[in-house]
N, C-alpha and C positions, 0 to 999 in steps of 0.2 A: 160437648163437641170441641175438638181442637180448632184453633183459628184457621189453620191451613185447610182443614176439612170443610169448614164453613165457606172459605174463599172458593174452593173447588166446586161446591154445590151451587154457589151463586153464579158461576160463569155460564152454565147452560141457560139459566134463567135470564141472565143479562143478554145473551145472544138471541134468545127467543124474543125478547122485548124489542131489540134493535131490528130484528127481522120483521116483526109486526109493524113497527113504525115505518120502515122503508116500504113495506108492501102497501100500507095505507097511503103513503106519500105518493107513490107512482100512480096509484088509482086516482088520487085527487088531481095530480099534475096533468095526467092524460085526459081526464074528464073535463076539468075546468080551466086548464092552462096555468101557467106559472103565476101570473098576476092575480087571478081570482082565487088561488089556493091560499089558505091561511093555516097557521099552526093549529088553530082550533079545529078546523076541518080534518087535518091530519090526525089529530088526537082522537076525534070521534071515529074516523075510519079505522084507526089502529086498535081501538078498544083499550086504550091505556089512559092514564091521567096526564094532564098537561104538565105537571111537575116531572113526570117520567120522561116525556118528550124533551123537555128543556135540560134534563140531566145528561142527555146524550148529544143533543144538537142545540147550539145557542141561538140559531136563527134559521130562516128558511133557506138562505143561501148555503150554509154548511150542510143542511139536510139534503139539498139537491146535489151537492158535490159528493156526498157519501153515496147517494143513489147511483150516480154515474159510475163511481168507482166499483160499486157492487156489481152492476150490470156488466162492466168491462171484465171483471174477474170471472164471472159466470161464462161469458163468451169465450174466454181463453183457457177454460179448464182443460180441454183436450186439444188445444191449439195455442201454444205458448211461444211467440216470437222471441221472448226473453231467454229462452232455453237455447244455449249454443248448439245443441244437437239438431235443432230445427233447421239450421242453415247448412247442414252437411249434405254433400252431393254436388252433382253438376249444376251450373247456374240455371240452365233451362228447367231442370227438374225442381230445383228449390223455388224459383220464381213461379212456376206453375202451381206448386203446392200452396204457396202463399196466396195466390190469386183465387184458387178454387176454394180455399178455406174462408177467405174474407167474404166472397159472394155467398157461400153456403150459410155462413153465420147470419148475414143480413137477411137472406131469403127465409130462413127458418125461424128467426127470432123476431116475431111481430112486435113484441113489447119494446125491444131495442130500436127497431125501425120507427115506431111511433114516437119514441122519445127524441130521436134525431129530428123528426118532423116538427115536434114541439120546439126544440131548440132553435131550429132555423126560423120558425115563425115568430118566436119571442126575442130573437137576437137583436132586433132593431131597438126595442125598448130596454132590454136587459142584456147588453153585450157580454156581461160577466158570465152568463150561462154558456154562451158559445166558447168563451175562453176556457172555462172549466172543462168542457168536453174535449176541446182541442188538446189541452195539456194532458188529460188522462188517457185519451185514445189515440188521436192522430199523431201527436208529437212523439210519443213513445215508439209507436210502430215505425214512423218515418225515420227516427234515429237509427233503429236497428237495420232497417232496409238500406239506408245510405252507407252505413259502415260496411255492410255486406258487399254492396256494389263497389265500394272503394277497394275492397280486398280482392275483387275479381278483376285483376288487371288484364286478363286475357280477353275481357269483353271490349276493351279499348274505348270505354265511354269517356268522352271529353269532359263531361260534367256529371258525375254520379249523383249529386244533389238534385240537379234538374231532372235527371233520369228517374230518380225516386219519386219526384212530384208527378211526372208523366205517368208512371206506373199506378200510383194511388189515385191520381186524378181521373184516369181512364175508368177505373173500377167504381169510383164514387159517382161519376157521371152516369155510368150504366145503371147503378142502383137507383139514382134519382129518376131517370127516365122510365125504367122498367117497373119500379115498385112504388115510388112515392108520387110521381105525377100521373101514374096510371096511363102511360103513353106507349105501352108495349105493342099495341096494335098500330100505332102511328109510325113508330120507329122500331120495327121488330129486329131483334138480333139475338142469336143463340149465344149463351155465355161461353161455350167451348170455342166458337169461332172467334169471339172477341179475344179470349185469352191466348189462343194460338197465334193470332196476329201480333198481340202485344209482346209475347215472348220472342217472336221472330224479330221484331224491330229492335229489341234490346240485345239480342245475341247475334245479329247479322254480321258483325265485324269480329266475332270471337276467333281468337288465334288457337291453333293446335299447339298445346304445351310442348309436346315432344318435338314438333317441327321447329318451334320457336327456340328451343334449347340449343339447336344446332344450326341456327340461322346463319352464323358466320361461315359455315362450310358451304351453304347453298348459294351465297351471293358473292359476286366479285368484290375483291378488296377495293376500298375507296382510296387506298394509299398509292395505287399505280399512277404514274405520271408519264406523259409523252415527251420524247426528246425533240430537238429542233427539226428533225426530218420526219416527225410524225409517228415514230415507232414507240411502243411501250418500253419504258426503262425497266430492266429486270429488278425485281425486288424479292424473289423467292430463293435466292442464293442457290443451294445445292439440291433443292427439292425437284424431283423428276418432273419434266415438262408435262407428261401425260397426267400426272396426279393433279397438278394445279389447273389443268383444263377441265377437270370434272366439276360440273355445276349441277346440283341435284334439284329436281322439282320436288314438291311435297309428296307426290305419289311415289317417286323414285326413292325418296328417303324412307318412306314406310316399308318399301320392298327391301331396301338395304338393311333396315333394322331387323326384319324377319330372317333374312339370310344370315346375318351375324349371330342372332340368337340360336339359330339351328346349328351353326357350326361352332358355337360356344367361343366366339371371339368378339372383340369390340368392333364397333362400326369403323373406327379409325384403322384398325387392322385389316378389315375387309376392303377398305379403299386402297390401302397399300398393296394388297394382293392383286386387286384388279389393275392398278396402275403399273405393276411390274409383270403383267401377263401371267400371273400365277393362277393355278387352278383352285377352284372352290366349289363345293357342292351347292347347286342352285335348287334342285328339286327335292 
């Protein structure tokens, strides 16, 4: 057999052994806790030799880190925030999709939820466990969320990073109360209701992109000054007086856009026609 063929045949076997070790590890961690779990117990649960376990994982900490990474990858198989396509769409739609998927994963994956419970319980004695989890799960997701919120300037968020923490923190608190502390009867709350309110709070100041693009036309110029007798000093030169008096509301601007599109002219041309008493098809 060629060396390359031998290498290829060994890969599935190696993957199977790693899978057996990780399966045995999570069984021991969830049953006995991190402190009481030993590499010998993992070896017995995995059904492999001690030498095999140490050939892949040098100690219990590296084994635990690999376990967290594996569970994270499994959770994100059909929900991958690292994929740029995940963040496509209107902010409200994207944020809702993220929230729904996060809660769904935690609600359906009992093993993952039990591991989080273990990490919280052991974090006092073994802070490194919590740090491994935060680096592999929370930090990665948080980074992508904050970058997305920063790109959504129309949301007018004063602090996207703090907003990201509010978003994730709200969902984490919900999971802890509803599923980990078994307090859903004490503090009942439907997930849809929570998500609706969370999305509302993050998008309440969202600007209309089309209206914002033409904001200079809708608002009075800040350059106008008053003379000594209190009158506005002219600063429009030869522009028709009626044209410069037009100040459009958001609703009026939308209507103007529709009229211009129907008549196959630009919005500026439509304003010029109105200002000069020209005729234009409105219906």
